N, C-alpha and C positions, 0 to 999 in steps of 0.2 A: 409565373407571376412575376412579375418584377419588384425591383423595389422599390422604385415611383409606383406599383400601385397598392402593395403594401401600405406606404409612408400615405397614401391618399383616404383607405377607405379606415385605417387608425383615426386622422385626423376627422371626418367626418363625423365615426365613433364617438369619439371623443368631444368633438364642437356641440354636439348636438343635431348636428344640422341632418345626419342618417335619423334618427326618430322626428326630427322636423319633414322630413322628405317621406316618410313611412307615414306620417298623421296627415301630412297635406293629398297624399293620394287614396287616402282612405283605409288603410290598411293595419288588422289587426298585426299583432307578434307572430300570432297562430300561421297567419298569410305568409307575412313577408318571411317568418322559418319556413314554411314548406315550400317556398319559392327558390330560396338557398341551400333547401335540404340538410337544416341545422335543427336543433331543437328549441323552439320558443325561448326557454329558459337563457339558452345562447345568446340570443340575439335580446334578449332583456339587459344580462350584463353586460353586453358590448356597448351595449346605449345609454347602461348608468355609469360608464370607467370600470367595470368590477372585473372582468377583462378587456385582452385586447384581442380582436381580429388575427388568426394567423392560419397558413396552410392554404390548402386548399377549401377550408370551409370562409375564407377570407375573400378570395378572390371567385366566389360566388354571391357571395353579400354584397360583392362592388357590382357585381355583375349586376343583381337585381337592380341596386339603386340607382348604377347606369340607364338603367330600361326608366326605371321613373323621374328621373330629370332629363329624359329623353336625349341623352348620349350615346 
């Protein structure tokens, strides 16, 4: 993971863009969490600004978000 990736995933989560992407795709918290291999509470906390994505979990989350956006 590059610093650029980490900044981008944190920005997506903090601005609400990640949640909007998930909802636009019709995915539940559980479905996105399963795809990113994290617990649904983790995704909830990221989307609500309670925690910041980090480590390999952040990279998997970013990969799923990129798939949703067609990147």
